[in-house]
C-alpha positions in Angstrom: 95.2 85.9 101.4 92.6 83.6 102.9 93.5 80.9 105.4 92.6 78.2 102.9 94.8 79.8 100.1 97.6 80.2 102.6 97.4 76.5 103.7 97.3 75.3 100.0 100.3 77.6 99.1 102.3 76.3 102.0 101.4 72.6 101.2 102.5 73.2 97.6 105.8 74.8 98.8 106.4 71.9 101.2 105.7 69.4 98.3 108.2 71.3 96.1 110.8 71.2 98.9 110.4 67.5 99.3 110.3 66.8 95.6 113.3 69.0 94.8 115.4 67.4 97.5 114.4 63.9 96.4 115.1 64.6 92.7 118.5 66.0 93.7 119.3 63.0 95.9 118.0 60.3 93.6 118.8 61.6 90.1 121.0 64.7 90.0 123.6 63.8 92.6 124.2 60.3 91.1 124.4 61.7 87.6 126.8 64.6 88.3 128.8 63.1 91.2 131.8 62.3 89.0 132.4 66.0 88.1 133.7 68.5 90.6 131.3 71.4 89.8 128.3 69.1 89.6 129.2 67.3 92.8 129.6 70.7 94.6 126.3 72.1 93.2 124.2 69.0 93.9 125.8 68.7 97.3 124.7 72.2 98.4 121.5 72.4 96.5 119.4 71.0 99.4 120.6 73.8 101.6 119.6 76.4 99.0 116.2 74.9 98.5 115.6 74.6 102.2 116.6 78.2 103.0 114.5 79.5 100.0 111.3 77.5 100.5 111.2 77.4 104.3 111.7 81.2 104.3 108.8 81.6 101.8 106.6 79.3 103.8 107.2 81.3 107.0 106.8 84.6 105.2 103.5 83.5 103.8 102.2 82.5 107.2 103.5 85.3 109.3 103.1 88.3 106.9 99.4 88.1 107.1 99.1 87.7 110.9 101.8 90.2 111.7 101.3 92.8 108.9 102.3 95.6 111.3 105.9 94.3 111.2 105.8 93.5 107.5 109.1 95.1 106.5 111.0 93.7 109.5 109.7 90.2 109.0 110.6 90.3 105.3 114.3 90.2 106.2 114.3 88.8 109.7 112.6 85.5 108.8 115.1 84.6 106.1 118.0 85.7 108.4 116.7 83.4 111.1 116.3 80.5 108.7 119.9 81.0 107.4 121.2 81.2 110.9 119.6 77.9 111.8 120.9 76.2 108.7 124.4 77.6 109.1 124.4 76.6 112.8 123.3 73.1 111.7 126.5 72.9 109.6 128.7 73.4 112.7 126.5 71.4 115.1 124.3 68.8 113.4 120.9 69.1 115.0 118.8 66.5 113.2 121.3 64.6 111.1 120.9 66.5 107.9 124.6 67.4 107.8 127.2 64.8 108.5 130.2 67.1 107.9 131.1 70.8 107.7 130.9 72.2 104.2 131.3 76.0 103.5 129.4 75.6 100.2 126.3 74.5 102.2 126.5 77.8 104.2 126.9 79.8 101.0 123.9 78.0 99.4 121.8 78.7 102.5 122.8 82.3 102.4 121.8 82.7 98.7 118.5 80.9 99.3 117.7 83.2 102.2 118.7 86.3 100.3 116.5 85.4 97.3 113.4 84.5 99.3 112.4 88.1 100.2 112.8 89.0 96.5 110.7 86.1 95.4 108.1 87.0 98.1 107.9 90.5 96.8 107.5 89.3 93.2 104.8 86.8 94.1 102.8 89.2 96.3 103.2 92.3 94.1 100.2 94.5 94.7 
């Protein structure tokens, strides 16, 4: 993948991240906040989206530069993203989490697990 294609891909992923979290905050959460399953899902959706897309962005950038460690990076990067997001649940770092929620940690874990699978599907040779 060329540098230009990589940059465009990561810009698109960042736009999807921002758009998905905004749609969740402005439309989905107000619509489903009166129902327990909807409230739980829309509450933890940003964590899932963040873990999934941030992992993909980092994988896109680092897999090319560090192709020698390709297999290790495929699983290490999502694990590090998950660890950071889970730690942020316990100790709010940048104000994204105002209280502890186990569902946020579960959603981050699922997003981090699915990102290597998505990366493999996207970059199938």
